[in-house]
VEXDREN-2710 file (C-alpha; in Angstrom, 1 decimal):
% VEXDREN-2710
k/r/px/py/pz
1/MET/13.0/75.9/53.5
2/VAL/12.6/72.7/51.7
3/ASN/14.4/69.6/53.1
4/GLU/17.6/68.9/51.0
5/HIS/16.2/65.5/50.1
6/TYR/13.0/66.9/48.7
7/THR/12.3/69.1/45.6
8/LYS/9.2/71.1/46.4
9/GLN/7.1/72.4/49.3
10/LEU/3.3/72.5/49.0
11/LYS/0.6/73.7/51.4
12/THR/-2.0/71.0/52.4
13/LYS/-5.6/71.3/51.5
14/GLN/-7.6/68.6/53.3
15/VAL/-10.2/66.8/51.4
16/ALA/-13.1/65.9/53.7
17/LEU/-13.4/62.4/52.4
18/ASP/-11.9/59.1/53.6
19/ALA/-11.2/57.4/50.3
20/GLY/-9.4/54.5/52.1
21/LYS/-6.4/55.0/49.8
22/TYR/-3.2/57.0/49.8
23/ILE/-3.8/59.4/46.9
24/ALA/-2.4/63.0/46.7
25/ILE/-4.0/65.6/44.4
26/LEU/-1.6/68.0/42.6
27/ASN/-2.5/70.9/40.4
28/GLU/-1.3/70.3/36.8
29/VAL/1.2/73.2/37.1
30/ASP/2.9/71.5/40.1
31/GLY/2.6/68.2/38.4
32/LYS/4.5/69.5/35.3
33/GLU/7.2/71.1/37.5
34/LEU/7.8/67.8/39.3
35/GLY/7.6/65.8/36.1
36/VAL/5.0/63.5/37.6
37/HIS/1.9/61.9/35.9
38/PRO/-1.3/60.4/37.3
39/LEU/-0.7/57.0/39.1
40/GLU/3.0/57.8/39.5
41/ARG/4.4/58.2/43.1
42/ILE/5.5/61.0/45.3
43/GLU/6.8/60.9/48.8
44/LEU/5.3/63.4/51.3
45/TYR/7.3/64.5/54.4
46/ASN/5.7/66.4/57.3
47/PRO/8.5/68.4/59.0
48/LYS/6.3/68.9/62.1
49/THR/5.9/65.2/62.9
50/LYS/8.9/64.0/61.0
51/ARG/6.7/61.3/59.3
52/SER/6.6/60.5/55.6
53/ILE/4.5/58.5/53.3
54/VAL/4.5/57.4/49.6
55/THR/1.3/58.2/47.8
56/VAL/-0.1/57.8/44.3
57/VAL/-0.7/61.0/42.3
58/ASP/-3.8/62.4/40.8
59/ILE/-3.7/65.6/38.7
60/THR/-6.4/68.3/38.6
61/LYS/-6.9/71.7/36.9
62/ASN/-9.0/73.3/39.6
63/MET/-9.6/71.1/42.6
64/VAL/-6.4/72.5/44.2
65/GLN/-4.5/75.6/43.3
66/PRO/-0.8/75.8/42.3
67/GLY/1.2/75.5/45.4
68/GLU/-1.4/73.3/47.2
69/ILE/-1.6/69.6/47.6
70/GLY/-5.0/67.8/48.2
71/VAL/-4.8/65.1/50.9
72/PHE/-7.4/62.6/52.0
73/GLU/-8.2/61.6/55.6
74/SER/-6.0/58.5/55.3
75/ILE/-2.9/60.7/54.6
76/VAL/-3.9/63.2/57.3
77/GLN/-3.9/60.4/59.9
78/ALA/-0.8/58.7/58.6
79/ILE/1.6/61.6/58.8
80/GLY/-0.2/63.8/61.3
81/ILE/-1.3/66.8/59.2
82/ASP/-3.0/69.8/60.8
83/ASP/-4.8/72.7/59.2
84/SER/-1.7/74.7/58.2
85/ASN/0.9/72.1/57.2
86/ILE/3.5/72.6/54.6
87/LEU/4.8/69.3/53.2
88/ASP/8.1/68.5/51.5
89/VAL/7.5/66.6/48.3
90/LYS/9.6/64.5/45.9
91/VAL/9.0/62.1/43.1
92/VAL/10.0/58.5/43.9
93/PRO/10.5/55.6/41.4
94/ALA/8.1/52.7/41.1
95/PRO/9.0/49.9/43.6
96/ARG/10.8/46.8/42.4
97/SER/7.9/44.7/43.6
98/LEU/6.0/45.7/40.4
99/GLU/8.6/43.6/38.5
100/TYR/7.7/40.7/40.7
101/ILE/4.0/41.2/40.1
102/ARG/4.6/41.1/36.4
103/LYS/6.7/37.9/36.9
104/LYS/3.7/36.3/38.7
105/MET/1.5/37.4/35.8
106/GLU/3.9/35.5/33.5
107/ASN/3.3/32.4/35.6
108/LYS/6.8/32.3/37.1
109/HIS/7.5/31.3/40.7
110/LEU/8.3/34.0/43.2
111/THR/11.1/33.6/45.7
112/LYS/10.7/34.2/49.5
113/GLU/12.5/37.6/49.2
114/GLU/10.2/38.7/46.3
115/LEU/7.0/37.8/48.1
116/PHE/8.3/39.5/51.3
117/GLU/9.0/42.6/49.3
118/ILE/5.5/42.6/47.7
119/VAL/3.9/42.3/51.1
120/GLN/6.1/45.0/52.6
121/ASP/5.3/47.4/49.8
122/LEU/1.6/46.6/50.2
123/ASP/1.9/47.3/53.9
124/MET/3.7/50.7/53.2
125/ASN/1.1/51.6/50.5
126/ARG/3.8/51.7/47.8
127/ILE/1.6/49.6/45.5
128/SER/-1.5/51.2/44.1
129/GLU/-4.9/49.5/44.2
130/ILE/-4.7/48.8/40.4
131/GLU/-1.3/47.1/40.8
132/ALA/-2.5/45.1/43.8
133/SER/-5.5/44.0/41.8
134/ALA/-3.1/42.8/39.1
135/PHE/-1.3/40.8/41.7
136/VAL/-4.4/39.2/43.1
137/SER/-5.6/38.4/39.6
138/ALA/-2.2/36.8/38.8
139/ILE/-2.5/34.6/41.9
140/PHE/-6.1/33.6/40.9
141/ILE/-5.1/32.7/37.3
142/ASN/-1.7/31.1/37.9
143/GLY/-2.0/29.9/41.6
144/TYR/0.8/29.6/44.2
145/SER/3.2/26.7/44.5
146/LEU/3.4/25.1/47.9
147/ASP/6.6/27.1/48.6
148/GLU/5.0/30.3/47.5
149/THR/2.0/29.7/49.8
150/ILE/4.4/29.1/52.7
151/PHE/6.4/32.2/51.9
152/MET/3.3/34.3/51.6
153/THR/2.0/33.0/55.0
154/GLN/5.3/33.9/56.6
155/ALA/5.4/37.3/55.0
156/LEU/1.9/38.2/56.2
157/VAL/2.8/37.2/59.8
158/GLU/6.1/39.2/59.7
159/ASN/4.3/42.4/58.7
160/GLY/1.8/42.4/61.6
161/ASN/1.4/42.3/65.3
162/ARG/1.7/39.0/67.2
163/LEU/-0.2/37.9/70.3
164/LYS/1.8/35.9/72.8
165/ILE/-0.4/33.9/75.3
166/ASN/1.6/32.7/78.3
167/ALA/-0.4/29.5/78.6
168/MET/-0.7/26.1/76.8
169/PRO/-2.2/24.8/74.7
170/VAL/-3.5/27.6/72.5
171/VAL/-6.1/26.4/70.0
172/ASP/-8.1/28.0/67.2
173/LYS/-10.6/27.1/64.5
174/HIS/-11.6/28.7/61.3
175/SER/-14.5/28.2/58.9
176/ILE/-13.9/28.9/55.3
177/GLY/-17.2/30.7/55.4
178/GLY/-20.5/31.2/53.6
179/LEU/-22.6/29.3/56.1
180/ASN/-24.9/30.7/58.9
181/GLY/-25.1/29.5/62.4
182/ARG/-22.1/30.9/64.4
183/ALA/-20.7/27.6/65.5
184/THR/-17.7/29.5/66.8
185/MET/-19.8/31.0/69.6
186/ILE/-20.6/27.5/70.8
187/ILE/-17.2/25.8/70.1
188/VAL/-15.0/28.5/71.9
189/PRO/-16.8/28.2/75.3
190/ILE/-16.8/24.4/75.0
191/VAL/-13.0/24.1/74.5
192/ALA/-12.3/26.9/77.0
193/ALA/-14.4/25.1/79.6
194/ALA/-12.1/22.1/79.1
195/GLY/-9.0/24.2/80.0
196/LEU/-7.8/25.0/76.5
197/TYR/-6.9/28.6/75.5
198/CYS/-8.6/30.2/72.5
199/PRO/-8.0/33.8/71.6
200/LYS/-10.6/33.9/68.8
201/THR/-10.3/36.8/66.5
202/SER/-13.2/36.9/64.0
203/SER/-14.3/39.0/61.0
204/ARG/-17.3/41.0/60.2
205/SER/-19.6/40.0/57.4
206/ILE/-18.5/40.7/53.8
207/THR/-21.1/38.7/51.9
208/SER/-23.1/36.8/54.6
209/ALA/-26.0/37.9/56.8
210/ALA/-23.6/38.0/59.8
211/GLY/-20.0/37.4/60.7
212/THR/-19.0/36.0/64.0
213/ALA/-17.9/39.5/65.2
214/ASP/-21.3/40.9/64.2
215/SER/-23.2/38.3/66.2
216/MET/-20.9/38.4/69.2
217/GLU/-21.2/42.2/69.3
218/VAL/-24.9/41.7/70.1
219/LEU/-23.8/40.0/73.4
220/ALA/-20.6/41.9/74.2
221/ASN/-18.0/44.4/73.2
222/VAL/-15.8/42.9/70.5
223/SER/-13.3/45.8/69.9
224/LEU/-10.7/45.2/72.6
225/PRO/-7.0/46.3/72.7
226/PHE/-4.2/43.8/72.4
227/GLU/-3.3/43.7/76.0
228/LYS/-6.9/43.2/77.1
229/ILE/-7.3/40.2/74.8
230/LYS/-4.1/38.7/76.2
231/GLU/-5.3/39.4/79.8
232/ILE/-8.8/37.9/79.3
233/THR/-7.5/34.8/77.5
234/GLU/-4.9/34.0/80.1
235/LYS/-7.4/34.6/82.9
236/ILE/-10.5/32.8/81.7
237/GLY/-9.3/30.9/78.6
238/ALA/-10.9/32.7/75.7
239/VAL/-12.2/35.8/73.9
240/ILE/-14.3/36.2/70.8
241/VAL/-13.3/39.6/69.3
242/TRP/-13.2/41.5/66.1
243/GLY/-9.7/41.1/64.5
244/GLY/-10.0/44.1/62.2
245/SER/-8.4/46.7/64.5
246/LEU/-5.5/44.5/65.8
247/ASP/-3.1/44.7/62.8
248/LEU/-2.8/40.9/62.8
249/ALA/-1.5/40.3/59.2
250/PRO/-2.9/43.7/58.1
251/VAL/-1.7/43.2/54.5
252/ASP/-4.1/40.2/54.3
253/ASP/-7.0/42.5/55.1
254/LYS/-5.9/44.7/52.1
255/ILE/-5.8/41.7/49.8
256/ILE/-9.2/40.6/51.0
257/LYS/-10.7/44.0/50.1
258/ILE/-9.4/43.6/46.6
259/GLU/-10.6/40.0/46.3
260/HIS/-14.1/40.7/47.4
261/PRO/-15.4/43.0/44.5
262/LEU/-13.7/40.7/42.0
263/SER/-15.2/37.6/43.6
264/LEU/-11.7/36.0/43.7
265/ASP/-10.7/33.4/46.3
266/PRO/-7.4/31.8/45.1
267/PRO/-6.9/28.6/47.2
268/GLY/-3.2/29.4/48.0
269/GLN/-4.2/32.9/49.3
270/ILE/-7.0/31.4/51.4
271/VAL/-4.5/29.1/53.1
272/ALA/-1.9/31.9/53.6
273/SER/-4.6/34.3/54.9
274/VAL/-6.1/31.9/57.4
275/LEU/-2.9/30.4/58.7
276/ALA/-1.1/33.7/59.0
277/LYS/-3.8/35.0/61.4
278/LYS/-3.7/31.7/63.4
279/GLU/0.1/32.0/63.7
280/SER/-0.3/35.7/64.7
281/VAL/-2.5/34.9/67.7
282/GLY/0.0/32.2/68.9
283/ALA/-2.1/29.1/68.1
284/HIS/-0.4/25.8/68.3
285/TYR/-3.4/23.6/67.1
286/VAL/-5.8/24.7/64.4
287/VAL/-9.0/23.0/63.1
288/ILE/-10.2/24.2/59.7
289/ASP/-13.9/23.7/58.9
290/ILE/-14.4/23.5/55.1
291/PRO/-18.2/23.6/54.3
292/VAL/-18.9/22.1/50.9
293/GLY/-21.9/23.1/48.9
294/PRO/-23.3/25.0/45.9
295/ALA/-23.5/28.3/47.8
296/MET/-20.2/27.9/49.6
297/LYS/-16.7/29.1/48.6
298/VAL/-15.8/25.4/48.1
299/LYS/-18.4/23.8/45.9
300/ASP/-17.2/20.1/45.4
301/ILE/-15.4/17.4/47.3
302/VAL/-12.4/17.2/45.0
303/SER/-11.6/20.9/45.5
304/ALA/-12.3/20.6/49.3
305/GLU/-9.8/17.7/49.7
306/LYS/-7.1/19.5/47.8
307/LEU/-7.6/22.6/50.0
308/ALA/-7.7/20.5/53.2
309/ASN/-4.4/18.9/52.4
310/MET/-2.8/22.2/51.5
311/PHE/-3.8/23.6/54.9
312/ILE/-2.2/20.6/56.6
313/GLU/1.0/20.7/54.7
314/VAL/1.5/24.5/55.0
315/GLY/0.6/24.3/58.7
316/LYS/3.3/21.6/59.2
317/ARG/5.9/23.7/57.4
318/ILE/5.3/26.8/59.6
319/GLY/5.0/24.8/62.9
320/LEU/1.2/24.5/63.3
321/LYS/-0.6/21.3/63.9
322/VAL/-3.6/21.5/61.6
323/GLU/-6.6/19.2/61.0
324/SER/-9.1/20.0/58.2
325/VAL/-12.7/18.9/58.4
326/LEU/-15.1/18.8/55.4
327/THR/-18.6/19.6/56.5
328/ASP/-22.0/19.7/54.8
329/GLY/-22.6/23.2/53.4
330/ALA/-25.6/22.2/51.3
331/GLN/-28.1/23.1/54.0
332/PRO/-28.3/25.7/56.7
333/SER/-26.4/25.4/60.0
334/GLY/-29.3/26.3/62.3
335/ARG/-32.4/28.3/61.6
336/ALA/-31.1/31.9/62.0
337/PHE/-29.6/34.4/59.5
338/GLY/-28.6/37.8/60.9
339/PRO/-26.5/39.1/63.8
340/ALA/-29.1/39.2/66.7
341/LEU/-31.0/36.1/65.4
342/GLU/-27.8/34.0/65.2
343/ALA/-26.5/35.3/68.6
344/LYS/-29.8/34.4/70.2
345/TYR/-29.8/31.0/68.6
346/ALA/-26.3/30.2/69.7
347/MET/-27.2/31.2/73.3
348/GLU/-30.2/28.9/73.1
349/VAL/-27.9/26.0/72.1
350/LEU/-25.6/26.8/75.1
351/GLU/-28.6/27.1/77.4
352/GLY/-29.8/23.6/76.4
353/LYS/-33.0/24.9/74.8
354/VAL/-32.0/23.6/71.3
355/TYR/-30.0/20.7/70.1
356/ASP/-30.0/20.5/66.3
357/GLU/-27.6/20.3/63.4
358/LEU/-25.7/23.4/64.6
359/ALA/-25.3/22.0/68.1
360/GLN/-24.1/18.6/66.7
361/LYS/-21.7/20.3/64.2
362/SER/-20.3/22.5/67.0
363/CYS/-19.7/19.4/69.3
364/GLU/-18.1/17.5/66.5
365/LEU/-15.7/20.3/65.7
366/ALA/-14.9/20.9/69.4
367/GLY/-14.3/17.1/69.6
368/VAL/-11.8/17.3/66.8
369/ILE/-9.9/20.0/68.7
370/PHE/-9.9/17.8/71.9
371/GLU/-8.5/14.8/69.9
372/LEU/-6.0/17.0/68.1
373/VAL/-4.5/18.3/71.4
374/GLY/-4.7/14.9/73.1
375/ARG/-7.5/15.8/75.6
376/ALA/-9.7/13.0/74.2
377/LYS/-8.9/9.6/72.6
378/LEU/-9.6/9.3/68.9
379/GLY/-13.4/9.0/68.4
380/ALA/-14.2/10.2/71.9
381/GLY/-13.9/14.0/71.4
382/THR/-17.5/14.6/70.3
383/ASP/-18.9/12.9/73.4
384/MET/-16.6/15.0/75.6
385/ALA/-17.9/18.2/73.9
386/LYS/-21.5/17.1/74.3
387/GLU/-21.0/16.4/78.0
388/ILE/-19.5/19.9/78.5
389/LEU/-22.4/21.4/76.6
390/ARG/-25.0/19.3/78.5
391/SER/-23.6/20.0/81.9
392/GLY/-23.9/23.8/81.5
393/ALA/-20.1/24.3/81.8
394/ALA/-20.0/25.8/78.3
395/LEU/-22.8/28.3/79.1
396/LYS/-21.0/29.3/82.3
397/LYS/-17.8/29.9/80.3
398/MET/-19.6/31.9/77.7
399/LYS/-21.1/34.2/80.4
400/GLU/-17.5/34.7/81.8
401/ILE/-16.3/35.7/78.3
402/ILE/-19.2/38.1/77.8
403/ASN/-18.7/39.7/81.2
404/ALA/-15.0/40.0/80.7
405/GLN/-15.4/41.7/77.3
406/GLY/-18.1/44.1/78.4
407/PRO/-21.6/42.6/78.5
408/LYS/-24.6/43.7/76.5
409/ALA/-26.8/40.5/76.7
410/ILE/-26.0/37.6/79.0
411/SER/-28.8/35.2/77.9
412/SER/-31.0/34.4/74.9
413/GLU/-33.9/36.2/76.5
414/GLU/-31.9/39.4/76.7
415/VAL/-31.3/39.4/73.0
416/LYS/-34.1/41.6/71.6
417/LEU/-35.6/41.1/68.2
418/CYS/-37.3/43.9/66.3
419/ASP/-41.1/44.3/66.4
420/LYS/-41.4/44.6/62.6
421/PHE/-41.5/41.3/60.6
422/ILE/-43.1/39.6/57.7
423/GLU/-44.1/35.9/57.6
424/ILE/-43.6/34.0/54.4
425/LYS/-46.1/31.2/54.0
426/SER/-46.4/28.0/51.9
427/VAL/-48.8/28.1/49.0
428/LYS/-49.0/24.3/48.7
429/GLU/-48.7/21.0/50.6
430/GLY/-45.5/19.0/50.7
431/GLU/-42.4/17.9/52.6
432/ILE/-39.4/20.2/53.1
433/SER/-36.6/18.8/50.9
434/SER/-34.0/21.6/50.9
435/PHE/-33.3/25.3/51.4
436/ASP/-31.5/27.8/49.1
437/ILE/-28.8/29.2/51.5
438/LYS/-27.7/31.9/49.0
439/GLU/-31.3/33.2/48.6
440/LEU/-31.8/33.2/52.4
441/ILE/-28.7/35.2/52.9
442/LYS/-29.8/37.6/50.1
443/ILE/-33.2/38.1/51.8
444/ALA/-31.6/38.8/55.2
445/ARG/-29.2/41.3/53.7
446/THR/-32.0/43.0/51.7
447/ALA/-33.9/43.4/55.0
448/GLY/-30.9/45.2/56.5
449/ALA/-28.5/42.7/57.9
450/PRO/-25.8/42.9/59.1
451/ALA/-25.8/46.7/59.5
452/ASP/-29.2/46.4/61.2
453/GLN/-28.3/43.9/64.0
454/GLN/-31.9/42.9/64.4
455/ALA/-32.6/42.3/60.7
456/GLY/-32.5/38.8/59.2
457/VAL/-34.4/35.6/58.6
458/LEU/-35.6/32.9/61.0
459/LEU/-36.7/29.5/59.6
460/ASN/-40.0/28.3/61.1
461/ILE/-39.7/24.8/59.6
462/TRP/-37.0/22.3/59.0
463/LEU/-35.9/19.5/56.6
464/GLY/-38.3/16.6/56.5
465/GLU/-41.2/18.5/58.0
466/LYS/-44.6/18.4/56.3
467/VAL/-46.4/21.6/55.5
468/LYS/-49.8/22.7/54.3
469/PRO/-50.9/25.8/52.5
470/ASP/-50.5/28.9/54.8
471/THR/-47.9/27.2/57.0
472/VAL/-45.3/29.8/58.0
473/LEU/-42.0/28.8/56.3
474/TYR/-39.8/31.6/57.5
475/THR/-40.0/35.1/59.1
476/ILE/-38.2/38.2/57.8
477/TYR/-37.2/40.7/60.4
478/GLY/-36.1/44.3/59.9
479/ASN/-36.4/47.8/61.4
480/ASN/-36.6/49.7/58.1
481/ASP/-40.0/49.5/56.4
482/GLN/-38.7/50.0/52.9
483/LYS/-36.0/47.4/53.3
484/LEU/-38.5/45.0/54.8
485/GLU/-40.8/45.5/51.8
486/LEU/-37.9/45.0/49.4
487/ALA/-37.0/41.7/51.2
488/ARG/-40.7/40.6/50.9
489/LYS/-40.7/41.3/47.2
490/TYR/-37.5/39.5/46.7
491/ALA/-38.8/36.5/48.6
492/ALA/-41.9/36.4/46.5
493/GLN/-39.9/36.3/43.3
494/HIS/-37.4/33.5/44.4
495/THR/-37.7/29.9/45.5
496/VAL/-36.1/29.6/48.9
497/VAL/-37.8/26.6/50.4
498/ASN/-38.1/23.5/48.2
499/LEU/-40.9/21.0/48.7
500/GLU/-41.4/17.4/47.6
501/THR/-45.0/16.7/46.9
502/MET/-46.5/13.2/47.0
503/ILE/-48.8/13.9/44.1
504/LEU/-46.9/13.9/40.8
505/GLY/-49.8/14.7/38.6
506/LYS/-53.6/14.9/38.4
507/TYR/-55.8/13.4/35.6
508/ALA/-59.5/13.6/35.1
END
């Protein structure tokens, strides 16, 4: 018998596909009976589990029969559907938050309550993907006011889990992204070796050759439960884990998935996204690394300074002490692109085998953290970080982190690279003047990174070095022959390494 609050019962038909969306499929007969049209909403109630969910409707003539309802894996998991479920169904009105999205599209400011309701409806999947895309587009076009950025940050935090570390001080850093190098894997053990606490949750790659979580996964397990993260951080000072499964500001992850295919990065949403996650892990002090360069998210100094100040002001208003650092994103941060290559390179820095731009940048950013928390006097933080790196204390701490998370490789030698590779050689003489980071990332991804952990690009030369014809410029790695060949062809068609020649012309 149908629940008195619902209007119809339908038998489930599971669709063996994880669409990643809450969509229910009705036969057109049932759709007419309910008076519901495509993209409108129905609520599904499972009497067996007493769980309900609001879904968007799609209508079909023959995919499901009258009396059936097609449900994707996301719905199956959400309300605990088995093979023989009967669901109670009713039509529900569009949420009020759609009015607020339209308000933002009209370039009107949203109140705290309105933004909280939008975030809550996104969290409960009451807003469809199309409607969420309209919201993100409105933010991109019209921007947030300072108050709206603060309200969005607070709303994202409120709708997720929060990590509470029973230790002080808790620090964190974040790079706005786009650059290679995995400085995080050097900075975190440096600051933890100095007695600071850093529960670093990191992302996987979206557009780069590797995210921090991708590279750390080469060395250790990065998918840890909440309590394990808390336990390890309190015991040894730090973790470097994947944040995707922890429900830290989960609505932010939904917004990012919408932003990515549209290539949208509204500054206010960037600030809210980053600081919400820092607040969620219990950080007290946060350093923001903003790489500036043509291939970066932030392409010029004026935009970078505006973003830097926004981070500081919003942080202040929500109780975080934030310092923003503008860094050079015009050239690579280290020679490696790809999960295993970047993990190996970071370990070589910690082992003292390499000290280059990546090592210097890592020490400078760790130094900013030391100065921010008062562990070092102003101007002395970098030297403190360098000494921790030089002494081997950072390497020791990194090994503790790896072992605590579940070790896979404990040294650079244990990081295995694939046997298949292609060397790209210079065709002329000259001096290395610059690299095209965007093209290097494209080549690494074409070769299979980050899905293939061992795929990527390793630079064999560096800025200022002189090369001759047949000098190896960089090596492309990959386990798949077809992808490796595609990467080679792409490399042949694009200028990745720029040379300055001493001869400007020849006359005879």
